[in-house]
N, C-alpha and C positions, 0 to 999 in steps of 0.2 A: 488443402482444405481450408475454408474460409473460417473466421472466427466463429460465425453461428453454426456452422457444422461441427466443429470441435466441440463446443457447448453441448450441443444435441447429442452428440456420439457418447460422451459422458452420462448424460442422463438416461439414455436408452440403455446403456450397458448395465447401470445399475438397477434399472426398472426390470431387466431380464433376470437379474439376481433377486428378485423379491422385495426390492425396495419401493416404496410410495413416494412420489415426486411431490414435494411440498414447497410451497412459496418462500421467497425471500422475506426474512423480518425486515421492518424499517432499519435505516441506518442509525437512526437517532433514538436513543433509550430514554424513556420516561419514568420507568417504574424500578430502577436498579441503582441505588445510590453509589455503588462501587464502579459504575461505568457511566460515561456521556454518551458514548457512540459503540455502535456494533464493531468491535476490531478482530472478531473471528466468527466462524460460522456456528461455533458451538453456544454462542450466546444466548440464543432463544430457547436452547435446549438444556439450560443451567437447571432448572427445577427439576428435569427428569434424571438427570445425572445424580442430583441430590436425593432422589426419592422421594420429593414433595410432591409429585404428580405422578399419575399412572400413564405410561405413554399410550397414545392412541394406536401408533404402529411400532412394531419392533424393529423395523428397518425403514430408514427414509433417505432420500438424497435429494440434493439441491444446489442452486448456486445462489450465494450470499454476498449481497454487497457490503463491504466492509471499509471502515475508515481508521487510519493508524497515524494520528497526528497529535496525540496527548496521552499522558500517563506513562505507563509500562512499555507500550509499544509505540514508538514515536519516530517515523522515519521522514519528517517533513523537510529537514535540511539537506537530505540526499536527492530528494526529488527533482528532476530536471538535470541535475549534475551527473548523475550515473544513469544507466540504461535500464534499470530493473526495480528501482523503489517506486511507490505511488503512494498518493494520499489515499483516494478511493481505487478499491480494487474488487474483483470477483473472486471468492473463494468457493471452488467446486468441492462438494463433500459429500461423503456416504457415511451413515450413521448406524450404530447398532445399539439398542437400549437393553442391555443385559441379555442379548441374543448371541450373535457369534462373536469372536474375539480375534486374538493375534492371528491365528492360522489362516483364517478366511481373508481378513484385512490384508495381509501380505500377499496371498495367492492371487486376489483379484486385482490389486495395484499393479503387479507385474503383468498379469493378463492382458489388462486394458493398455498400458504402456507399449508392451512389445508386440501383441498380437492385434489389437484394434488399431492403435495408432503407428504401429510398426516402427517405433523408435529402436535405434541401433543399441542392442545389449552391451556391447563393448564400450559404450559412452555412458552407461550408468554406473553410481556408486550408491551404496546405501550406509547409514550409520544406525547404531543401536545405542542405547543408554549404558555407559560403563559402570555405573553404580555411584553412590556418594556415601563415604564412610560416616561423616558428619551427620547426615540425614538418617543415616541406619538403612540405606537403600542398596540392594545387591545388583550386579550387573544383569541386564535383561538376557539371559542366556536363553529363554525361550524364543524371543523374538530372533536372536542371533542363529539358533538353530533351524527355524523355518525358512530364513533367509539362504541358508546354504543348500537347500533344496533348488534354488534357482540362480544363484550367483557364485561365482569363486570367492573363497574366503579372503583373498588379498583385495576385494572390492567391498568388504563389509567392515566398516570402521567404527571404532569406539569412539563415542561423544561424551563430553561432560556434561553436567546439569545444566550450564548456559545453553547449550546447543540442542540437548537431547532429554530434556525434562520440560514439558510445556505446561506453562501456568496462564491462565486467563489475565490475572492480576495479582494484587497483593494477597487476596483471599479467593477461596473457591475450588472448584473441580480441577484436577491435575493429575498428570501422571507421566510416565516414561513414553518417549516417542521415537519413532524410527523413520528417518527422512530418506528421500530419494533425490539424489542429484544428477544433473546432466552437464557433460564436458563438451562444450560446443567449439572448441579451438580447432584449428587447422591440424591436419593430419602430422605435419612436420613439428608442430609445437607439442603435440601429444607425446611424440618419438622422444623429445628432448626431456620434458618434465612429465612425471606421473599425474594424472589427474587426482590421485589419492590424496598428494601432498596438497592440493588447492581446495579440497572440500572444506567449506565453512572459514575460509581464508580471505575472503571477500574480493576474490577473482570474478570479475564481471562475465566471463565466460565459462565459469564453472559453478552453476546455480542450483539452489534447491528448487524442485518443481512440485513436490508432494512430501506432506507429512501425516504419518499415520500415528495418532496419539492414541494410548491405551488408558482410559480414564479409569483410576484405581484409587484415587484418594481426593480429600477435601482438605485445603489448606485453610487452617483456622486462623483467628485474629492473633494467637500467641506465637504463630509461626510453625506450629506442630502440624503433623500430617495424620488424618483421621481416615481409616480405610471407608470407600463408598459402600453403600448397600449391595450394588450390584457392579459387575465390571462392563465398561462399554467402550465402544470404538468411536473415535472423533477423528475423521480425516479431513485435510484440507490440501486443495491443489490449487496454486495460484494460476487463474485463468490465463493472465496476460503473459506470464512466463511460459505456460504451455503452448499458447498460441506462437509465440517466438520460436519455440524448439520446432514445432511441426511446420511452421513456414519457412525454416532455415534461415532466419534472421539472427543478427547478433545483439539487437536491441529491441526491447518491447516496443518502442516508439516506432520501428519500421514496418510493423504489422497493420492489418487492417482494423485493429482496434483503435489505433491513434491516428494513422495516415490521413483519414478524411478530414479531421480537425486541424491537423497540422499543415496539410496542404491548402486549406482555407485560409489559415492565418498567413502562411507564405505568400498567397495571391493577393490578399488585402494589404499585407505590409510591403509588397513588390521586393521581398527579400527570398532568397534561395534558401531551402533548408539544408543544411551541410551536417547531416547526423553522425557522420564519421569524423567531423572535425576534433582536434584536440585542444585542451585548454590555451596553449600558446599559439594556435592558428587562427586565422581570418575565419569568421563564421561560427567561431565557439560560442560567444555571447547570444549571438541571434538564435542559435539552435537550442541553447539552454533555455532562452526565453520561451520560445515555441513549446518546448517538451513541458515548461512549467504550466503555461497557459492550457495546454491540451489536457494535462493531468489535473490542474486545480479546478476547472470548469466541470468536472465530473463530481468532485467531491462537493463543490458548492451547490450544484444543481440538484443532487439526490438529497443532500441535507434539507435543502429548502423544500423540495416536494415531500419530504417525510415530516415537515412541520416545524423545523428549525430556522428561523430568521436570524439573519446577522445582527449582532447586539454587541453591548460592552461587557457582558459578564458570562462567565461559565462556558456552555457549550456555543452561545452566540458569538462570542468573542473568537472562539476557534475559528468558526466559519469565516468572521470579518477578517481575522488574520490571514486565513488562506487566500480570500479575495484580494485583499490589499497586495499580497505578495505577487499575485498574478499580474495585478494592474501596474505594480511598481517595475517589474520586468518589461511589460509591454510598453510603458511609457519610456523607460531608460533606453531600451536596445532596439526595439522595434517601431519606434516613433509614432504611437498612438497617442495622441494628444486629446482625443474626443473618446468617449466610452465606445469600446469595441468588444469587450469579453462577453457581453450579453448576446451578441449575435452568434455565438457558437451555440446557444442553448436549443434552438429549433434543430439544428443539425444533430446535435447529441441526442434529443429526444426521439428523432426518427431512427437514428442507429439502434436504439434500445426498444422500440415498438415491438409488443409481443413477448419481450423478456421481462422487463420492468415497466409496466404500463402506468404507475404512479407518475412518472416523469412526463410521458408523453400526454397524458390527460391534464397536466398542469403546466403545460410548457409556457402558455402565455403570462400566467402569474409569475413563474420563476423568472422568465426573461426580465419582467417589469422590476421585480425586487434587485436583480443584478444590475440592472442599468441605472436604478436609484442610488445603489451603493457605490458603483463606479463614479457617478457624475459627482457625489459627495466628496469622495477621496481625491478625485482629479482636482477639485476646488481646493481641498486641502494642501495637495503638493504644488499648486501654482502659489498660494500664499506663502507657503514654506521657502519655495525657491525664490520668491521676492525678498524674504527676510534674509536668506543667504546671500543674494546679490547686495543687500544694504551692508551686510558684513564685510564683503569683498571690497566695496567702496571705501569702507572704513580702514581696511588695510592700506590702501592705496594713499589716503591721507596721512596715516601714520608714518608710512615710508618717507614722506615728505618732510615730517615734523618730528624728529627723535624725542622731543620733550614729552609728546603724546604716548610714547610707545607702552610705559607702564600701565597707564589708564586703559590704552588699547587692549592690551594682553588680557587683562581682567574682563574687560566688555566683551571681547572676542570668544572667550571659553563660555563665559556665562550666557551669552547669546546663542552659542552652539548647542549648549545642553537644552536650551529653551525651544531652539527650532526643532531638534530631534524628538522632543516630548510632545510639541505641538502637533508634528506630523503624524505620530502614531497614536496619540491618545484623542485627537480632535474626531468629533462625529462628521 
């Protein structure tokens, strides 16, 4: 199945279960002081969970564009280094606002994965909340008992508060959750080590693909939990990870979600994308750089199309930081000395045409903004490198004249701090 077919199959399945398909909310949040960006599918439904608004529909489903690079959920430094973290990603979700609860959510997630997508049941593990004595929260026995109808108990694992109690942020709606994990390892490896021991252990081949969150509480500013007016279902399935599983890949970046972008970068840089290269092997840095660029252009483009321009403060600074990280990788490892990142925007916009029309409709404007930011930062890099070269020349002088070494040492370190500050803080 192609990525587009996989996305549509999800939406069609939940439409058949009485869900209304609703559009994605913007990735940039303007009316919530607790969040800068949409970091989960539930953000746009926060007021419904809190009982502040009456839901128009009791059941909805969507694909939500999300960004996780700040605050509680921050994956930025892993992006490009590993094969399954992203800045911008799609979250496929089905929602119940005081309608169905754990029984239906668990049954339908299992049905979709094993009967529609035909995922091997023997490669799946689930987790349920083990409880937390300090919070006064019991084990989620209800979810555990429902799962026993579909999967053997040795594949139902208990998870702690960190992994199995989902919270949007420091405050807001929250509740116990039940994750579904997929083991993509070779059969020989699975025979040596049970997948159960690798769940939530940062193994790149045993990954979470779906999270069923059972919204029951509101976290108040004093840290206490207040029961919500009604119980809700908030599920999220990482689209990029799901596509990886269904296309039989071991990396999200090897799917048709990212490969068009990566191959374009490879062609223009005249370097081969070696996606399976290890950190110590040739091609590793190039591959990381291509993954960083392919990932970051998505976050940058969608944020700009949703109204957030790069700047030097708050949300704008986050976008500028992501953009500069991409430019730095492209400059250092792929040899792009002139603006290039912006050339990915039309390709990305075409890829999401019919899914997120906001980007396609504004692709020319988005490309222009990215081009201007790239050009400005490349000028800053060039000036910074000239300053570094001056310091290197000073080293050579100091080597020849020992009398100047103490003065040189001070100037060198002071100059180094100045250069770093200049590169990262300059407009």
